[in-house]
C-alpha positions in Angstrom: 0.0 -0.1 -0.1 1.6 3.4 -1.0 2.3 5.9 1.7 -0.3 8.8 1.5 1.0 12.4 0.4 0.8 15.0 2.9 -0.7 18.4 1.6 1.1 20.6 4.2 4.4 19.3 3.0 3.5 19.4 -0.6 2.5 23.0 -0.2 5.7 23.7 1.6 7.6 22.1 -1.3 5.8 24.2 -3.8 6.6 27.5 -1.6 10.2 26.7 -1.4 10.5 26.0 -5.1 8.6 29.3 -5.8 10.8 31.1 -3.5 13.9 29.4 -5.3 12.9 30.4 -8.6 12.4 34.0 -7.5 16.1 34.0 -6.4 17.3 32.5 -9.6 15.1 35.2 -11.3 17.2 37.8 -9.7 20.4 36.3 -11.4 18.8 36.0 -14.7 17.2 39.3 -14.9 19.4 41.4 -12.9 19.2 44.5 -10.9 15.4 45.4 -11.6 14.6 42.1 -9.9 16.7 42.6 -7.0 14.9 45.8 -6.5 11.5 44.5 -7.0 11.9 41.8 -4.6 13.4 44.3 -2.0 17.1 43.1 -1.8 17.9 46.8 -1.5 19.6 49.1 -3.6 23.2 48.2 -2.6 22.6 44.7 -4.1 21.0 46.1 -7.1 24.0 48.1 -7.8 26.4 45.5 -7.2 24.5 43.6 -9.7 24.5 46.4 -12.2 28.3 46.7 -12.0 28.7 43.0 -12.4 29.8 42.1 -9.1 29.4 38.3 -8.3 28.2 38.7 -4.6 24.4 39.2 -5.6 24.4 36.2 -7.9 26.3 33.9 -5.5 23.9 35.0 -2.7 20.8 34.4 -4.8 22.2 31.2 -6.1 23.1 30.0 -2.5 19.7 30.8 -1.2 18.1 29.3 -4.1 20.0 26.2 -3.8 19.1 25.5 -0.2 15.6 26.2 -1.0 15.5 23.5 -3.6 17.2 21.0 -0.9 14.3 22.0 1.4 11.6 21.2 -1.1 13.3 17.7 -1.8 13.1 17.1 1.7 9.4 18.4 1.9 8.7 16.1 -1.1 10.5 13.3 0.7 8.6 13.6 4.0 5.3 13.7 2.0 5.9 10.6 0.2 6.1 11.9 -3.1 9.8 11.0 -3.7 11.9 8.4 -2.0 13.0 8.9 1.3 16.0 11.1 2.1 18.2 10.8 5.0 17.5 12.1 8.3 14.1 13.3 6.9 12.4 14.1 10.3 15.6 15.8 11.6 16.0 17.8 8.5 12.3 19.0 8.2 12.3 19.8 11.9 15.3 21.9 11.4 13.9 23.5 8.4 10.6 24.7 10.3 12.8 25.9 13.2 14.9 28.1 10.8 12.0 29.5 8.8 10.0 30.3 11.7 13.0 31.8 13.7 13.8 33.9 10.5 10.1 35.0 10.2 10.1 36.0 13.9 13.5 37.6 14.1 13.1 40.3 11.7 13.1 43.1 13.9 16.4 42.1 15.1 17.7 41.4 11.6 16.5 44.8 10.0 19.2 46.8 11.6 22.0 44.5 9.9 20.4 45.1 6.4 19.4 48.7 6.2 19.2 48.8 2.3 15.9 46.4 2.8 12.7 48.3 3.0 9.8 47.4 5.3 7.9 45.9 2.7 10.7 43.4 2.1 10.7 42.4 5.8 7.1 42.3 6.2 6.6 40.1 3.0 9.6 37.9 3.4 9.0 37.4 7.1 5.3 36.5 6.5 6.6 34.0 3.8 9.1 32.5 6.3 6.4 32.1 8.9 4.0 30.4 6.3 6.4 28.2 5.1 7.9 27.3 8.6 4.4 26.3 9.6 3.6 24.5 6.7 7.0 22.3 7.2 6.2 21.8 10.7 2.3 21.0 10.2 3.3 18.4 7.9 6.2 16.9 9.7 3.9 16.6 12.9 1.2 14.9 10.4 4.0 12.5 9.0 6.0 11.8 12.1 4.6 8.3 12.8 5.2 7.3 9.1 8.7 8.6 9.0 10.3 6.3 11.7 13.4 4.6 10.8 13.4 1.6 8.7 
C-alpha cells in the first residue's frame, strides 16, 4: 500500500520552489529583480556593476530552498526517502519560523531592505515554516527509521 502524501508538505515544497525560482530570477534578470524583490539598492547596484556577490547569494539561497523542497517532497512521500528526513524537516521548520520572527532584530543589519521586504519575507518564512512543521507533525509516525 503506497504511503499517502501530505498536503502541508506538498504546499511547503511548492513554496520552497517558488521562492527558489524568485532568487534564480534575480540572477537571470538582474538589478530590476533585486530591486523589485526588496534586496536593497546596494545589491541592485552590485548586480549592475557585474559583482558576483548578489548572484552568489541568490544562487546559494535558491539552492538551499531547492534542497528544502526535496526534503518536503520526501517527507510527503512524493519522492523516495532522503536521509534524516525527520531531523532535517524539523530543522527547516525551526529556521524558517525563527527567521520569520526575528526580522526586527535583523532589520538594522540590512538597512538597505525596505519595510515591505521585511514584512513580506517574514510572513513568507512564517507560512513556510508552519507548513513544514504541520506536515512533519502529521507525517511523524510514518517517517520512523526503517
